[in-house]
C-alpha positions in Angstrom: -52.1 33.7 30.8 -52.4 30.1 31.4 -55.5 30.6 34.0 -57.5 27.6 32.3 -59.5 27.2 35.7 -61.0 30.6 35.1 -61.2 29.9 31.3 -63.6 27.4 32.2 -65.8 29.4 34.3 -65.8 32.7 32.3 -67.1 30.5 29.3 -69.6 28.9 31.7 -70.6 32.2 32.5 -70.7 33.7 28.7 -73.1 31.2 28.1 -75.4 31.8 30.8 -75.3 35.7 30.1 -76.4 34.6 26.4 -78.7 32.2 27.7 -77.7 29.8 25.3 -74.2 28.1 24.4 -73.1 29.0 21.4 -70.5 26.4 19.7 -67.4 28.9 20.0 -67.8 29.2 23.4 -68.4 25.5 24.2 -65.5 24.7 22.1 -63.2 26.9 23.8 -64.3 25.8 27.3 -63.7 22.4 26.1 -60.2 23.7 25.0 -59.7 25.0 28.5 -60.8 21.9 30.2 -58.4 19.8 28.1 -55.8 22.3 29.6 -56.7 21.3 32.9 -56.3 17.6 32.1 -59.9 16.9 32.2 -60.7 15.0 28.8 -63.7 13.7 30.0 -65.4 17.4 30.4 -63.4 18.5 27.0 -64.8 15.4 25.1 -68.6 16.5 26.6 -68.3 20.2 25.0 -66.8 19.3 21.9 -69.8 16.6 21.5 -72.2 19.6 22.5 -70.5 22.0 20.0 -70.9 19.5 17.4 -74.3 19.4 18.3 -75.0 23.6 18.2 -73.4 23.5 14.8 -72.2 20.5 12.8 -70.2 22.4 10.7 -67.4 23.0 12.9 -64.2 20.7 11.4 -62.1 22.6 13.6 -64.3 21.0 16.6 -64.6 17.6 14.9 -61.3 17.1 14.6 -60.6 17.8 17.8 -63.1 15.6 18.8 -61.4 12.7 17.2 -58.2 13.6 18.4 -59.5 13.8 22.2 -61.1 10.8 21.4 -57.8 9.1 20.9 -56.0 10.4 23.6 -58.4 9.2 26.0 -58.0 5.8 24.4 -54.5 5.9 25.0 -55.0 7.3 28.9 -57.6 4.2 29.2 -54.6 2.0 28.0 -56.3 0.9 24.7 -53.4 1.7 22.7 -54.9 -0.6 19.7 -57.9 1.6 19.2 -55.8 4.8 20.0 -53.4 3.8 17.2 -56.4 3.0 14.6 -57.6 6.6 15.6 -54.7 8.2 15.3 -54.2 6.9 11.6 -57.4 8.4 10.6 -56.5 11.7 11.7 -52.9 11.4 10.1 -54.5 10.0 6.7 -57.4 12.6 6.3 -57.3 15.9 4.7 -57.1 18.9 7.1 -60.7 19.9 7.0 -61.0 24.1 5.7 -61.7 26.5 8.2 -64.1 29.0 7.4 -63.0 32.6 8.0 -65.8 33.4 10.3 -64.8 30.0 12.1 -61.3 30.6 13.2 -61.4 28.3 16.1 -57.8 27.5 17.2 -56.3 24.0 16.2 -55.8 21.2 18.6 -53.1 18.1 17.4 -51.4 19.3 14.5 -49.8 16.5 12.2 -46.5 16.0 14.3 -48.2 15.9 17.4 -50.7 13.2 16.0 -47.6 11.4 14.7 -45.8 11.0 18.1 -48.9 9.9 19.6 -49.2 7.5 17.5 -45.4 6.5 17.4 -46.2 6.0 21.4 -48.9 3.5 20.7 -46.8 2.1 18.5 -44.2 1.4 21.2 -46.6 0.0 24.0 -47.9 -2.5 21.3 -44.4 -3.7 20.8 -43.8 -2.2 17.3 -40.2 -0.3 18.1 -39.9 0.1 14.2 -43.1 1.7 13.5 -42.0 4.1 16.5 -39.5 4.8 14.7 -40.7 5.5 11.7 -43.7 8.0 13.2 -41.2 9.5 15.7 -39.0 10.4 12.4 -42.3 12.0 10.2 -42.7 13.8 13.4 -39.8 15.3 13.0 -39.9 16.3 9.5 -43.6 17.5 9.7 -42.6 19.7 12.6 -39.6 21.1 10.5 -42.4 21.7 7.6 -44.6 23.8 10.0 -41.3 25.7 11.6 -40.5 26.3 7.8 -44.2 27.8 7.0 -44.1 29.9 9.8 -40.6 31.5 9.0 -40.7 34.8 6.9 -39.0 33.5 3.5 -35.2 34.9 4.5 -35.4 32.6 7.7 -37.0 29.8 5.9 -34.3 29.7 3.3 -31.4 30.1 6.0 -32.9 27.1 7.7 -33.2 24.9 4.6 -30.0 25.6 3.7 -28.5 24.8 7.0 -30.2 21.6 7.1 -30.1 20.2 3.6 -28.7 16.8 3.7 -30.0 16.4 7.2 -32.4 14.0 8.5 -35.5 15.3 7.1 -34.1 14.7 3.5 -34.2 11.1 4.1 -38.0 10.5 3.8 -39.7 9.2 0.7 -39.5 12.1 -2.3 -41.9 14.3 -1.8 -43.7 13.1 1.1 -43.3 12.0 4.7 -42.5 8.8 6.5 -46.5 8.5 7.8 -47.0 5.2 6.2 -50.2 3.3 7.4 -53.6 3.3 6.1 -56.6 4.7 7.6 -57.4 1.7 9.7 -54.4 -0.3 9.8 -52.5 -1.2 13.3 -49.0 -1.3 13.4 -47.3 -4.1 11.5 
């Protein structure tokens, strides 16, 4: 439980015993490295996983998300904002049943990170819009994860609440793939 340093070591050992790195092991080692705060190592492993198998949509999306996070950490909020925009507006890649790799950066998390970038870029209205969209997206994730009776109760409870203020049938995401905040 939360022993990420041990996980990194175990995934490295598994790769040595198999005498080659599998894309799945490399990807999972990247996630453990990221949990330890080592984005550089995580990016290297994600790139390695994609070289071993370029048809891993979860690894490709995770790599792009970690690159956006790294840009924000480095203070390049403009670049990070554009990268988060692309991730938000790109369709979620289909995941093959045999892949079953853990997903990194759900849409509501990406919206929060893009909002933070907007704040640092001095665009408070865009940030507020992203934070509202993040709440709306998180609510949708919560509803989809509940059994039908629980989802109905929660939907009834929140009817007319803040999540109903978005655009009809959509979210408040805004922005185009390459657009910086207004």
